[in-house]
mmCIF file of the C-alpha atoms, coordinates in Angstrom:
data_MODEL
# 
_entry.id   MODEL 
# 
loop_
_atom_site.group_PDB 
_atom_site.id 
_atom_site.type_symbol 
_atom_site.label_atom_id 
_atom_site.label_alt_id 
_atom_site.label_comp_id 
_atom_site.label_asym_id 
_atom_site.label_entity_id 
_atom_site.label_seq_id 
_atom_site.pdbx_PDB_ins_code 
_atom_site.Cartn_x 
_atom_site.Cartn_y 
_atom_site.Cartn_z 
_atom_site.occupancy 
_atom_site.B_iso_or_equiv 
_atom_site.pdbx_formal_charge 
_atom_site.auth_seq_id 
_atom_site.auth_comp_id 
_atom_site.auth_asym_id 
_atom_site.auth_atom_id 
_atom_site.pdbx_PDB_model_num 
ATOM 1  C CA . MET A 1 1  ? 102.982 114.886 112.850 1.00 0.00 ? 1  MET A CA 1 
ATOM 2  C CA . ARG A 1 2  ? 100.250 116.074 110.503 1.00 0.00 ? 2  ARG A CA 1 
ATOM 3  C CA . LYS A 1 3  ? 100.636 115.359 106.789 1.00 0.00 ? 3  LYS A CA 1 
ATOM 4  C CA . HIS A 1 4  ? 99.770  118.046 104.272 1.00 0.00 ? 4  HIS A CA 1 
ATOM 5  C CA . GLN A 1 5  ? 98.010  117.300 100.994 1.00 0.00 ? 5  GLN A CA 1 
ATOM 6  C CA . MET A 1 6  ? 98.416  119.586 97.988  1.00 0.00 ? 6  MET A CA 1 
ATOM 7  C CA . ASP A 1 7  ? 95.130  121.043 96.758  1.00 0.00 ? 7  ASP A CA 1 
ATOM 8  C CA . LEU A 1 8  ? 95.241  120.666 92.973  1.00 0.00 ? 8  LEU A CA 1 
ATOM 9  C CA . PHE A 1 9  ? 91.891  122.373 92.406  1.00 0.00 ? 9  PHE A CA 1 
ATOM 10 C CA . GLY A 1 10 ? 92.070  125.113 95.012  1.00 0.00 ? 10 GLY A CA 1 
ATOM 11 C CA . SER A 1 11 ? 92.781  128.796 94.904  1.00 0.00 ? 11 SER A CA 1 
ATOM 12 C CA . GLY A 1 12 ? 95.877  128.457 92.758  1.00 0.00 ? 12 GLY A CA 1 
ATOM 13 C CA . LEU A 1 13 ? 98.306  129.082 95.603  1.00 0.00 ? 13 LEU A CA 1 
ATOM 14 C CA . SER A 1 14 ? 100.911 126.352 95.854  1.00 0.00 ? 14 SER A CA 1 
ATOM 15 C CA . ASN A 1 15 ? 100.886 124.589 99.194  1.00 0.00 ? 15 ASN A CA 1 
ATOM 16 C CA . GLY A 1 16 ? 104.519 123.821 99.850  1.00 0.00 ? 16 GLY A CA 1 
ATOM 17 C CA . ALA A 1 17 ? 105.538 123.032 96.272  1.00 0.00 ? 17 ALA A CA 1 
ATOM 18 C CA . VAL A 1 18 ? 107.425 126.176 95.337  1.00 0.00 ? 18 VAL A CA 1 
ATOM 19 C CA . GLY A 1 19 ? 107.127 126.935 91.661  1.00 0.00 ? 19 GLY A CA 1 
ATOM 20 C CA . ALA A 1 20 ? 104.564 124.191 91.029  1.00 0.00 ? 20 ALA A CA 1 
ATOM 21 C CA . PRO A 1 21 ? 102.008 125.205 88.395  1.00 0.00 ? 21 PRO A CA 1 
ATOM 22 C CA . THR A 1 22 ? 98.343  125.270 89.245  1.00 0.00 ? 22 THR A CA 1 
ATOM 23 C CA . TRP A 1 23 ? 96.143  122.565 87.779  1.00 0.00 ? 23 TRP A CA 1 
ATOM 24 C CA . LEU A 1 24 ? 94.552  124.956 85.283  1.00 0.00 ? 24 LEU A CA 1 
ATOM 25 C CA . ASP A 1 25 ? 97.992  126.223 84.182  1.00 0.00 ? 25 ASP A CA 1 
ATOM 26 C CA . LEU A 1 26 ? 98.882  122.751 82.908  1.00 0.00 ? 26 LEU A CA 1 
ATOM 27 C CA . PRO A 1 27 ? 98.151  121.948 79.250  1.00 0.00 ? 27 PRO A CA 1 
ATOM 28 C CA . ALA A 1 28 ? 94.966  119.925 78.684  1.00 0.00 ? 28 ALA A CA 1 
ATOM 29 C CA . GLU A 1 29 ? 97.060  116.949 77.500  1.00 0.00 ? 29 GLU A CA 1 
ATOM 30 C CA . ALA A 1 30 ? 99.060  116.960 80.732  1.00 0.00 ? 30 ALA A CA 1 
ATOM 31 C CA . ARG A 1 31 ? 95.899  117.155 82.859  1.00 0.00 ? 31 ARG A CA 1 
ATOM 32 C CA . ALA A 1 32 ? 94.379  114.238 80.926  1.00 0.00 ? 32 ALA A CA 1 
ATOM 33 C CA . ALA A 1 33 ? 97.553  112.159 81.265  1.00 0.00 ? 33 ALA A CA 1 
ATOM 34 C CA . LEU A 1 34 ? 97.848  112.871 84.993  1.00 0.00 ? 34 LEU A CA 1 
ATOM 35 C CA . THR A 1 35 ? 94.179  112.064 85.567  1.00 0.00 ? 35 THR A CA 1 
ATOM 36 C CA . SER A 1 36 ? 94.580  108.764 83.732  1.00 0.00 ? 36 SER A CA 1 
ATOM 37 C CA . LEU A 1 37 ? 97.742  107.866 85.660  1.00 0.00 ? 37 LEU A CA 1 
ATOM 38 C CA . MET A 1 38 ? 96.190  108.746 89.030  1.00 0.00 ? 38 MET A CA 1 
ATOM 39 C CA . THR A 1 39 ? 93.056  106.734 88.184  1.00 0.00 ? 39 THR A CA 1 
ATOM 40 C CA . GLN A 1 40 ? 95.175  103.702 87.308  1.00 0.00 ? 40 GLN A CA 1 
ATOM 41 C CA . LEU A 1 41 ? 97.234  104.118 90.487  1.00 0.00 ? 41 LEU A CA 1 
ATOM 42 C CA . ILE A 1 42 ? 94.094  104.234 92.643  1.00 0.00 ? 42 ILE A CA 1 
ATOM 43 C CA . LEU A 1 43 ? 92.539  101.216 90.886  1.00 0.00 ? 43 LEU A CA 1 
ATOM 44 C CA . ASP A 1 44 ? 95.761  99.199  91.190  1.00 0.00 ? 44 ASP A CA 1 
ATOM 45 C CA . HIS A 1 45 ? 95.999  100.064 94.882  1.00 0.00 ? 45 HIS A CA 1 
ATOM 46 C CA . ALA A 1 46 ? 92.350  99.133  95.458  1.00 0.00 ? 46 ALA A CA 1 
ATOM 47 C CA . ALA A 1 47 ? 92.852  95.800  93.706  1.00 0.00 ? 47 ALA A CA 1 
ATOM 48 C CA . MET A 1 48 ? 95.845  94.960  95.918  1.00 0.00 ? 48 MET A CA 1 
ATOM 49 C CA . THR A 1 49 ? 94.152  95.914  99.175  1.00 0.00 ? 49 THR A CA 1 
ATOM 50 C CA . ALA A 1 50 ? 90.654  94.571  98.457  1.00 0.00 ? 50 ALA A CA 1 
ATOM 51 C CA . THR A 1 51 ? 89.279  92.044  100.918 1.00 0.00 ? 51 THR A CA 1 
ATOM 52 C CA . PRO A 1 52 ? 89.052  88.632  99.238  1.00 0.00 ? 52 PRO A CA 1 
ATOM 53 C CA . ARG A 1 53 ? 85.557  87.244  98.836  1.00 0.00 ? 53 ARG A CA 1 
ATOM 54 C CA . ALA A 1 54 ? 84.480  84.657  101.364 1.00 0.00 ? 54 ALA A CA 1 
ATOM 55 C CA . LYS A 1 55 ? 84.306  81.124  99.996  1.00 0.00 ? 55 LYS A CA 1 
ATOM 56 C CA . GLU A 1 56 ? 80.919  79.473  99.876  1.00 0.00 ? 56 GLU A CA 1 
ATOM 57 C CA . VAL A 1 57 ? 80.303  76.913  102.546 1.00 0.00 ? 57 VAL A CA 1 
ATOM 58 C CA . ASP A 1 58 ? 79.506  73.470  101.181 1.00 0.00 ? 58 ASP A CA 1 
ATOM 59 C CA . HIS A 1 59 ? 76.188  72.258  102.638 1.00 0.00 ? 59 HIS A CA 1 
ATOM 60 C CA . ASP A 1 60 ? 76.339  68.744  101.218 1.00 0.00 ? 60 ASP A CA 1 
ATOM 61 C CA . LEU A 1 61 ? 75.771  66.059  103.840 1.00 0.00 ? 61 LEU A CA 1 
# 
């Protein structure tokens, strides 16, 4: 099964979301808020899935 991703910046045709406004049809405040929320979501996800740093090996004899 292939997943479909909505193209927010494309030709303006909705891809499966009937009645969804195009990105440029949204008010500037809404675009800014959505961009901020998506950025935070991506950063939070990256922080949760990041590979932990390797611990230094102690070379004391």
